[in-house]
C-alpha positions as CSV (number, residue, x, y, z in Angstrom):
1,M,-19.7,-18.1,22.8
2,S,-17.7,-14.8,22.6
3,S,-14.8,-14.6,20.3
4,P,-11.3,-14.2,21.7
5,V,-9.7,-10.8,21.7
6,K,-7.4,-10.4,18.7
7,R,-4.1,-8.7,19.6
8,L,-2.9,-6.3,16.9
9,A,0.4,-4.6,16.1
10,I,0.1,-1.6,13.7
11,L,3.0,-0.3,11.9
12,G,2.4,3.1,10.3
13,S,-0.1,3.9,13.0
14,T,0.0,7.6,12.5
15,G,-0.6,7.5,8.7
16,S,-4.0,7.3,6.9
17,I,-4.4,3.5,6.9
18,G,-3.1,3.3,10.5
19,Q,-5.6,5.9,11.8
20,Q,-8.5,4.2,10.0
21,T,-7.4,0.9,11.5
22,L,-7.6,2.4,14.9
23,D,-11.0,3.7,14.0
24,I,-12.1,0.1,13.6
25,V,-10.6,-0.9,16.9
26,R,-12.4,1.9,18.6
27,A,-15.7,0.5,17.2
28,F,-15.0,-3.0,18.6
29,P,-13.0,-2.7,21.8
30,Q,-14.2,-6.0,22.9
31,R,-12.7,-7.8,19.9
32,F,-9.4,-6.1,19.3
33,R,-6.5,-5.0,21.6
34,I,-3.5,-2.9,20.5
35,V,-0.2,-4.5,21.7
36,G,2.2,-2.6,19.4
37,L,2.4,0.7,17.5
38,A,5.0,2.1,15.3
39,A,5.4,5.4,13.5
40,G,8.0,7.3,11.5
41,K,7.1,11.0,11.7
42,N,4.2,12.1,13.8
43,L,5.6,11.8,17.3
44,D,2.9,13.9,18.9
45,L,0.0,11.7,17.4
46,L,1.9,8.5,18.3
47,T,2.2,9.8,21.9
48,R,-1.6,10.3,22.0
49,Q,-2.2,6.9,20.5
50,I,0.0,5.3,23.1
51,D,-1.9,7.1,25.8
52,E,-5.2,5.9,24.4
53,F,-4.6,2.4,23.5
54,K,-1.7,1.6,26.0
55,P,0.3,-0.9,23.9
56,D,3.0,-3.0,25.4
57,F,5.5,-1.9,22.9
58,A,6.1,0.8,20.3
59,C,8.6,2.2,17.8
60,Y,9.5,5.7,16.6
61,D,12.3,6.9,14.2
62,P,14.2,9.5,16.3
63,A,15.6,11.0,13.0
64,N,12.5,12.7,12.5
65,C,12.2,14.6,15.7
66,S,14.2,16.5,18.4
67,S,15.8,14.3,21.0
68,S,13.9,16.0,23.9
69,K,10.5,15.0,22.4
70,V,11.7,11.5,21.6
71,Q,13.0,11.1,25.2
72,A,9.6,12.3,26.5
73,C,7.8,9.7,24.4
74,L,10.3,7.0,25.6
75,N,9.4,7.7,29.1
76,V,5.7,6.7,28.6
77,P,4.8,4.3,31.4
78,R,4.4,0.6,30.5
79,C,5.4,1.0,27.0
80,Q,8.7,-0.6,25.8
81,F,10.4,0.9,22.8
82,I,11.8,-1.7,20.3
83,S,12.4,-1.9,16.5
84,R,9.8,-2.2,13.7
85,E,11.2,-5.7,12.9
86,E,10.8,-6.8,16.6
87,I,7.2,-5.4,16.8
88,A,6.4,-7.2,13.4
89,S,7.6,-10.5,14.7
90,H,6.6,-10.2,18.4
91,P,5.0,-13.4,19.7
92,D,2.3,-11.3,21.5
93,A,0.9,-10.1,18.1
94,D,-1.8,-12.2,16.5
95,L,-2.1,-10.0,13.5
96,V,0.5,-7.4,12.2
97,V,-0.9,-4.6,10.2
98,I,1.8,-3.2,7.8
99,A,0.5,0.2,7.0
100,T,4.0,1.8,6.5
101,A,4.3,3.8,3.4
102,G,7.1,3.1,0.7
103,K,10.2,1.0,1.1
104,A,10.1,1.3,4.9
105,G,7.6,-1.4,5.0
106,L,9.9,-4.0,3.3
107,S,12.0,-5.0,6.3
108,P,9.2,-5.4,8.9
109,T,7.1,-7.3,6.3
110,L,10.0,-9.8,5.8
111,A,10.3,-10.0,9.6
112,A,6.7,-10.7,10.1
113,V,6.8,-13.4,7.2
114,K,9.8,-15.2,8.7
115,A,8.1,-15.2,12.1
116,G,5.1,-16.9,10.5
117,K,2.6,-14.2,11.3
118,R,-0.8,-13.4,9.9
119,I,-0.2,-10.0,8.1
120,A,-2.7,-7.5,7.0
121,L,-0.7,-5.8,4.3
122,A,-1.3,-2.3,3.1
123,N,2.2,-1.8,1.8
124,K,2.7,-2.3,-2.0
125,E,6.4,-1.6,-2.2
126,S,7.4,-4.6,-0.1
127,L,6.0,-6.9,-2.8
128,V,7.0,-4.7,-5.7
129,M,10.7,-4.7,-4.5
130,A,11.0,-8.2,-3.2
131,G,8.0,-10.2,-4.2
132,A,10.0,-13.4,-5.0
133,I,11.8,-13.3,-1.7
134,I,8.6,-12.7,0.3
135,T,6.7,-15.5,-1.5
136,R,9.5,-17.9,-0.9
137,E,9.5,-17.1,2.8
138,L,5.7,-17.4,2.9
139,K,6.0,-21.1,1.7
140,K,8.6,-21.8,4.2
141,T,7.1,-20.4,7.3
142,G,3.3,-20.8,6.6
143,A,2.7,-17.0,7.2
144,T,-0.4,-15.7,5.6
145,I,-1.1,-12.3,4.0
146,I,-4.4,-10.7,4.0
147,P,-4.6,-7.8,1.5
148,V,-5.9,-4.5,2.7
149,D,-5.7,-2.5,-0.5
150,S,-9.3,-2.2,-1.7
151,E,-8.4,-3.8,-5.1
152,H,-6.5,-6.8,-3.6
153,S,-9.1,-7.2,-0.9
154,A,-11.8,-7.5,-3.6
155,I,-9.8,-10.0,-5.6
156,W,-9.1,-12.1,-2.5
157,Q,-12.9,-12.0,-1.6
158,C,-13.8,-13.1,-5.1
159,L,-11.3,-16.0,-5.0
160,N,-12.3,-17.2,-1.6
161,G,-14.0,-20.6,-1.9
162,E,-13.1,-21.2,-5.5
163,K,-11.6,-24.6,-6.4
164,Q,-10.1,-23.7,-9.7
165,K,-7.6,-21.1,-10.6
166,A,-8.9,-17.8,-12.0
167,A,-8.4,-17.1,-15.7
168,R,-8.1,-13.3,-15.4
169,I,-7.9,-10.5,-12.8
170,I,-9.4,-7.1,-13.6
171,L,-8.2,-4.3,-11.5
172,T,-10.3,-1.2,-11.5
173,A,-8.9,2.4,-11.1
174,S,-10.5,5.6,-10.3
175,G,-8.4,7.5,-12.9
176,G,-7.6,10.0,-10.2
177,P,-8.4,13.6,-10.3
178,F,-6.7,14.5,-13.7
179,Y,-7.7,11.6,-16.0
180,R,-9.5,14.0,-18.5
181,F,-6.6,16.6,-18.3
182,T,-4.7,17.6,-21.4
183,S,-0.9,17.5,-21.3
184,S,-0.7,21.2,-20.8
185,Q,-3.1,21.1,-17.9
186,L,-1.0,18.2,-16.3
187,A,2.1,20.3,-16.5
188,G,0.4,22.9,-14.3
189,V,-0.9,20.7,-11.6
190,T,-0.2,22.0,-8.1
191,V,0.5,20.0,-5.0
192,E,-2.8,21.0,-3.5
193,Q,-4.8,19.8,-6.6
194,A,-2.9,16.5,-6.7
195,L,-3.7,15.8,-3.0
196,T,-7.5,16.2,-3.6
197,H,-8.7,12.9,-4.7
198,P,-12.4,12.8,-5.8
199,S,-13.3,9.6,-4.0
200,W,-10.8,8.1,-1.6
201,K,-9.3,9.3,1.7
202,M,-5.6,8.2,1.5
203,G,-2.2,9.2,2.6
204,K,-0.1,11.7,0.6
205,K,2.2,9.2,-1.3
206,V,-0.8,7.0,-2.4
207,T,-2.9,10.1,-3.4
208,I,-0.1,11.3,-5.7
209,D,0.4,7.8,-7.1
210,S,-3.2,7.7,-7.8
211,A,-3.1,11.0,-9.6
212,T,-0.1,9.8,-11.8
213,M,-1.7,6.3,-12.1
214,M,1.6,4.8,-10.8
215,N,-0.5,3.3,-8.0
216,K,-2.2,1.0,-10.5
217,G,1.1,-0.3,-12.0
218,L,2.3,-1.1,-8.4
219,E,-1.1,-2.9,-7.7
220,V,-0.6,-5.1,-10.9
221,M,2.8,-6.3,-9.5
222,E,1.2,-6.7,-6.0
223,A,-1.6,-8.8,-7.6
224,H,1.0,-10.8,-9.6
225,W,2.8,-11.9,-6.3
226,L,-0.3,-12.2,-4.0
227,F,-2.3,-14.4,-6.4
228,G,0.4,-16.1,-8.5
229,M,-1.3,-14.6,-11.6
230,P,0.9,-14.1,-14.8
231,Y,1.1,-10.4,-15.9
232,D,-0.6,-11.1,-19.2
233,C,-3.6,-12.3,-17.3
234,I,-4.0,-9.0,-15.3
235,S,-5.8,-6.1,-16.9
236,I,-6.9,-2.6,-15.8
237,L,-10.1,-0.7,-16.3
238,V,-10.8,3.0,-15.4
239,H,-14.0,3.0,-13.3
240,P,-14.6,6.6,-12.0
241,E,-17.6,5.6,-9.7
242,C,-15.2,3.5,-7.5
243,I,-18.0,1.0,-6.6
244,V,-16.5,-2.1,-8.1
245,H,-13.2,-2.5,-6.5
246,S,-11.9,-5.3,-8.8
247,M,-13.2,-8.4,-10.7
248,V,-12.1,-11.9,-11.4
249,E,-12.9,-13.8,-14.5
250,F,-13.0,-17.7,-14.5
251,V,-12.4,-20.1,-17.3
252,D,-16.1,-20.6,-18.0
253,G,-16.5,-16.8,-18.7
254,M,-18.3,-16.0,-15.4
255,V,-17.1,-12.8,-13.6
256,K,-17.2,-12.1,-9.9
257,A,-17.0,-8.5,-8.7
258,Q,-16.6,-7.1,-5.2
259,M,-18.5,-3.8,-4.6
260,G,-18.9,-1.4,-1.9
261,C,-18.5,2.4,-1.0
262,P,-15.1,4.0,-1.6
263,D,-14.1,3.9,2.1
264,M,-10.8,2.2,3.2
265,R,-12.3,1.2,6.5
266,L,-14.4,-1.5,4.8
267,P,-11.3,-3.6,3.6
268,I,-9.4,-2.8,6.7
269,Q,-12.2,-4.0,9.0
270,Y,-12.6,-7.3,6.9
271,A,-8.8,-7.9,7.2
272,L,-9.0,-7.4,10.9
273,S,-12.1,-9.6,11.4
274,Y,-11.6,-12.3,8.9
275,P,-13.1,-14.9,8.6
276,Q,-16.0,-13.0,10.3
277,R,-17.8,-10.0,9.0
278,L,-18.8,-7.4,11.6
279,D,-21.8,-5.2,11.7
280,N,-20.4,-1.6,11.9
281,P,-23.1,1.1,11.6
282,Q,-20.2,3.7,11.2
283,L,-19.4,2.3,7.8
284,P,-21.2,3.5,4.6
285,R,-23.7,1.4,2.5
286,I,-24.4,1.9,-1.2
287,D,-27.6,3.6,-1.9
288,W,-28.8,1.5,-4.9
289,G,-31.7,3.8,-5.6
290,K,-29.3,6.6,-6.2
291,L,-26.6,4.8,-8.2
292,R,-27.4,5.5,-11.8
293,K,-24.4,4.1,-13.8
294,L,-21.2,2.1,-13.6
295,T,-18.8,2.9,-16.3
296,F,-15.5,1.3,-17.5
297,E,-12.8,2.1,-20.0
298,P,-9.2,1.1,-20.8
299,P,-6.5,3.4,-19.3
300,D,-5.0,6.0,-21.4
301,M,-1.2,5.0,-21.3
302,A,-0.1,8.0,-23.3
303,R,-1.4,10.5,-21.0
304,F,-0.2,8.6,-17.9
305,P,3.3,7.5,-18.6
306,C,3.9,6.2,-15.0
307,L,1.4,3.4,-15.5
308,K,3.1,2.3,-18.9
309,M,6.5,2.4,-17.2
310,A,5.3,0.3,-14.2
311,L,3.8,-2.3,-16.4
312,A,7.0,-2.4,-18.5
313,A,9.2,-2.7,-15.3
314,A,6.9,-5.5,-14.0
315,K,7.3,-7.6,-17.1
316,S,11.2,-6.9,-17.3
317,G,11.6,-8.1,-13.7
318,D,15.2,-8.2,-12.2
319,T,15.8,-5.0,-10.3
320,Y,13.7,-2.8,-12.6
321,P,10.7,-2.8,-10.2
322,V,13.1,-1.7,-7.3
323,V,14.3,1.2,-9.4
324,L,10.7,2.1,-10.4
325,A,9.4,2.0,-6.8
326,T,12.4,3.9,-5.3
327,A,12.5,6.6,-8.1
328,D,8.7,7.1,-7.6
329,E,8.9,7.4,-3.9
330,L,11.8,10.0,-4.1
331,A,10.1,11.9,-7.1
332,V,6.8,12.2,-5.2
333,E,8.7,13.6,-2.2
334,L,10.4,16.2,-4.4
335,F,7.0,17.1,-5.9
336,L,5.4,17.5,-2.5
337,A,8.3,19.7,-1.4
338,G,7.7,21.9,-4.4
339,R,11.1,21.2,-6.0
340,I,9.8,19.5,-9.3
341,K,6.6,19.8,-11.4
342,F,4.0,17.1,-11.5
343,T,5.0,16.0,-14.9
344,D,8.6,15.8,-13.7
345,I,7.7,12.7,-11.6
346,A,7.4,10.6,-14.7
347,S,10.5,12.1,-16.4
348,L,12.7,11.4,-13.3
349,I,11.4,7.8,-13.1
350,E,12.0,7.2,-16.8
351,K,15.6,8.6,-16.7
352,A,16.5,6.4,-13.7
353,L,15.1,3.2,-15.5
354,E,17.0,4.1,-18.7
355,R,20.3,4.4,-16.8
356,H,19.9,1.3,-14.7
357,Q,22.0,-1.8,-15.2
358,P,19.7,-4.5,-13.9
359,R,20.6,-7.5,-11.7
360,H,19.1,-10.8,-12.4
361,A,17.2,-12.7,-9.7
362,P,18.3,-10.2,-7.0
363,G,18.6,-11.2,-3.4
364,L,18.0,-8.7,-0.6
365,E,21.6,-7.3,-0.8
366,E,21.1,-6.5,-4.6
367,I,17.7,-5.1,-4.0
368,M,19.1,-2.6,-1.4
369,A,22.0,-1.7,-3.6
370,A,19.5,-1.0,-6.4
371,D,17.5,1.1,-4.0
372,A,20.7,3.1,-3.0
373,W,21.8,3.6,-6.6
374,T,18.3,4.9,-7.5
375,K,18.2,7.4,-4.7
376,E,21.6,8.8,-5.6
377,T,20.7,8.8,-9.3
378,V,17.3,10.6,-9.0
379,L,18.8,13.3,-6.6
380,K,21.4,14.0,-9.1
381,L,18.9,14.2,-12.0
382,A,16.6,16.5,-9.9
383,G,19.7,18.8,-9.2
384,G,20.2,19.2,-12.9
385,E,23.1,16.8,-13.4
386,K,23.1,15.1,-16.7
């Protein structure tokens, strides 16, 4: 008996994860149908995607493009333009893929959770900024989150079928392109160098976060909320080969590891097809005859202060994770624009955290206020204001 067609809504369809998700849809047109697409910057690509996949509804942020181009896109036949939140909660979507980068993913993620959706989540910041709120809503509505990040997909797969709670989660990290750099070498890193990851194909924000190792700190917070694991029971190992995507240790000392080639299409496809696994000849396989070694080592916190700050913000809680995520997002934008040095990313985040007056057990209003305060503070700091 053939499987029913799964109807997908993809938020962030023009970004790296969104485009790779559509590659999977192209490989299995009989299994998946696109009913909704949303993008924030690349109107030309979104228009081509709408023309190819013919969704019923779409969303685009008009602030990022000329009114004439937006109007042309709005006139696409058959396609109704609605908000990201409406797409994320639309009754016609069987699975909502949240591939939107940064804090822009928070509101649609909450909308999907409140609507009781099955969510393929590739946005870290929504859980970093509002993990307590999202997990409360998950319990209320029965919505489910399937992690798309390779590390969290690995943990999720290792935990699947286990009856007892895990004792420890071990997140692996590539170390990025600069793990062996000296402090003086890091100070001279260019945008072009930072955007060249040795193993993974990712969007600009995630690639820079990988280079500073901020990405791993955000992933620790994401793992905490996704799997209910205390921070003291989550550890990190640098694994340059990027074959072991994460590990789970159980009370008896046994460890499960999920392995695969460093290709985001693998966890994306599993999130789309779960509980089935699909045979896709376009995806890579490990050549075990050529694999000579798998190495692991603790991360160097002194050389990568972003990771140290992220772990401290996670344990401090309150609105510190909000400040961390927002300051990082803005600092990365400033670096990509050539306005600050690579090492200034950590400096701006540190100064924002030092100046912050935290709010305990924040609701959504306090979270957004902390976000606004952080943006204003970082821009002042970047402009030279003391």
